N, C-alpha and C positions, 0 to 999 in steps of 0.2 A: 646366696642364701634365699630360700623360698619363704615368703611371708604367709602365714595362715590368716584366714578371716576374709573380710569383705575387700573388694577392690577399693582403691583410695577414693574414687568419686562416690561410690555408693556408701561407703563408710561415713563420709562427711554428711550425707543426706540422713542416714539413720541416726547419727549423733544429734543433728540439728532437730529432728522430729522428737527425739526422746528427752530433750532438755526440759520440757514442761508442757502442760496442757494448753497453754495459750497459743503455742505454734500450731498444734493440731486443730485448735478452735479456729484459727485463722484459715487454715486450709479447708476445713469443713464449712466455714461461712462462705467462702468463695464457691465451693461446690454447691452449696444451697442456692446461692444466687444464680449459678449457671444451670441448675436443674429445675428451677421454679417454672420456666416456660413449658416444661413438660405438662404441667396441669392445663395450660391453655391449648397445647397441641393435642392433648388427649381428650378433649371434649367430643370429637367424633367417635371415640371408642364406645360411646353409649349405643352406637348403631349395631354393635355385635349382639345386642339383645333384641334386635328387630325380628329375627326369625321366631315363629311361634314355638314356644316351649323352651327357648334358649335361656330364659331367665332362671330356670331351674338347673342349669348346667354348672356344677361346682368348678369345672376347669376354667370357665369364662370368668367366674368371680375371682378365682385365684390369680388369673392373668391381669384383671383390672386392678386388683388390690396391689399387685406387684408393681404395676406401672405407676399408679398414683401414690404408692408408698415411698418412692425414691426421694423426693424432696423432703418428706417428713423424716425419713431416716437420716438424711444428711443434716437436717436441723437438730435432731435429737442426739446425735453422736457427741457434739461438743458439750452438751448439757450433762450427759452421762460421764464424760471424761472429767469434767470439773467436779461432779459429785464424787467420783472415785478418788480424785485428788484431795478433796476435802476430808473424805473418810480416812485417807491415809495419814492426814495430819492429826486426826482425832484419835485414831487407833494405831500407834506406832508399831505394835506387834503384828498387825495384819497388813502392813505396808507392802511387803514383797508380793503377797497374794493379790492385793488390790492393783499393784503395778502391772502384774501379769494379766489380770483381767482388763485393765485399761488398754494395754497394748493389743489385746485381742478385740477390744471394742472398736478399734479403728476399722475393722472389716465389717462392721454392722451394716453400712449401706450396701455392701455387696449381696446382702440377703435379697434385695429387690430384683436384680437381674437374674439371680438364681431361681427365684419364685416364678418369674416370667418363663424361663427356659423349661422348668419342670412342668408348668401348666401347658405350654405348647406341646411338649412331648406327650403328656397325658391326654391332651385333646386329640392328638394324632393317633395314639395307640388305642385308646378306649372308645373314641367316637369316630375315627376315620376322618378327622378334620371337619366333621359336621357340627355346627354350632348348636343345632336343635336336638341333639341326642340326650338321652338320660342314662348315664353310666350306672 
């Protein structure tokens, strides 16, 4: 007999994550602690604005905001999950939609690497990799 759905190991992980926001908060708290050194390591990133005219390049600003935004997004995700969990208790009719929104909010920190990749591609396509260009 063939079983439909997740493999057993993954199914247990998904069930464990979906039990409540406290577990997701624990995971994102660990992620926040692990990504906080990014702020210290990104201090030399200010040197990308060293070339004349590079401070007006929007692709560089997008890249810098994506790199510096990762610890912030990791810290704000549990707060958003708890807010949605509390709203689900206050508005029982909206609970299924809030739960769906909460499950999609788990991917919020992935916005930061996506922003960095988009800015690097834009910098390469529109500026030829030159930091001092004005697209």
